[in-house]
C-alpha positions in Angstrom: 158.5 117.3 83.4 160.7 115.4 85.8 160.2 111.6 86.1 159.4 112.0 89.8 156.6 114.4 89.1 155.1 112.0 86.4 155.2 109.1 88.7 153.6 111.1 91.5 150.9 112.4 89.3 150.2 108.9 88.0 150.0 107.6 91.5 147.5 110.3 92.5 145.3 109.6 89.4 145.3 105.9 90.0 144.4 106.5 93.7 141.6 108.8 92.7 140.2 106.3 90.2 140.5 103.4 92.7 138.9 105.4 95.5 136.0 106.5 93.3 135.4 103.0 91.9 135.1 101.5 95.4 132.0 103.6 96.0 130.3 102.7 92.7 127.7 99.9 92.6 128.8 97.8 89.5 126.3 95.0 90.1 122.7 96.3 89.7 120.4 94.4 91.9 117.9 92.4 89.7 114.3 91.9 90.8 112.2 89.0 89.7 109.7 89.4 86.9 106.1 89.3 87.9 105.6 86.2 90.1 102.5 84.3 91.1 101.3 84.2 94.7 98.1 83.1 96.4 96.9 86.7 96.3 97.6 87.3 92.6 100.6 88.4 90.5 103.3 90.3 92.4 104.8 93.1 90.4 108.0 94.9 91.5 109.9 98.1 90.3 113.0 99.8 91.6 112.7 103.5 91.8 114.3 104.9 94.9 113.8 108.6 94.2 110.1 108.3 93.0 107.3 109.8 94.8 104.5 107.7 93.1 104.8 104.6 91.1 101.8 103.2 89.3 101.3 99.9 87.5 99.6 100.6 84.1 98.2 97.6 82.1 95.6 96.4 79.5 93.5 94.4 81.9 89.8 95.6 82.4 90.2 97.1 85.9 93.2 99.1 84.9 92.9 100.1 81.2 96.2 101.8 81.0 95.2 104.0 84.0 92.0 105.1 82.2 90.1 103.9 85.4 91.2 107.2 86.9 88.4 109.1 85.4 85.9 106.4 86.5 87.2 106.2 90.0 87.8 109.9 90.5 91.4 109.2 91.8 94.8 109.5 90.2 96.0 106.4 92.1 94.7 103.6 89.9 97.4 100.9 89.9 99.2 102.5 92.9 102.3 100.6 94.0 103.7 100.7 97.5 107.1 101.0 98.9 106.2 100.4 102.6 109.8 99.9 103.9 111.3 102.8 102.0 114.0 100.6 100.3 113.1 102.0 96.7 111.4 98.7 95.7 107.8 99.4 94.8 105.3 96.5 94.7 101.8 95.6 93.8 99.7 92.5 93.8 97.1 92.3 90.9 94.4 89.6 90.6 94.6 88.5 87.1 92.7 85.8 85.3 94.4 83.5 82.8 95.5 85.4 79.7 98.3 87.6 78.2 98.6 91.1 79.4 100.8 94.2 78.5 101.9 96.6 81.2 104.3 99.4 82.1 105.3 101.2 85.3 104.5 104.9 85.5 106.9 106.9 87.6 105.7 110.2 89.2 102.7 110.2 86.7 105.0 111.1 83.7 107.6 108.5 82.9 106.3 105.2 81.3 109.0 102.5 81.7 108.8 98.9 80.6 109.8 96.3 83.2 113.6 95.9 83.2 113.4 92.6 84.8 111.1 91.0 82.3 112.6 90.2 79.0 109.2 89.5 77.3 108.0 92.6 75.4 106.1 93.8 72.5 106.1 97.0 70.4 103.9 99.7 72.1 103.3 101.6 69.0 105.1 104.8 70.2 108.6 103.9 69.7 109.1 101.9 72.8 108.0 98.5 74.3 105.3 97.3 76.7 106.2 94.4 79.0 104.4 91.1 78.3 103.0 88.8 80.9 101.4 85.4 80.4 99.2 84.4 83.2 98.2 80.7 83.3 
């Protein structure tokens, strides 16, 4: 190959890499871990493509979504994304104690809180997020 062809192909490849990198989001937005408010603990989870996100936990009113059978609804722990930005929120009134929780996306994908480093083995090869309420 002639040197001019090699230089031209290199320039085209570099241009393609630079243009594709400019559209990538290298810095992922971090949400705060659950935070206390006057209304309770505020939980947040980012899931822009989700249709339903639920907060599942071991407190008595939720029982890992077992309350669904008692209430007759599948929306125990339902989170809201009222402004459509992909950030789902829910406020839970929790008494002082230590709680385990996960987020359930579209009723099938159970995820630990990526914004909360406190976690504990869930007994199924993954982790539950851990929250201490004082």
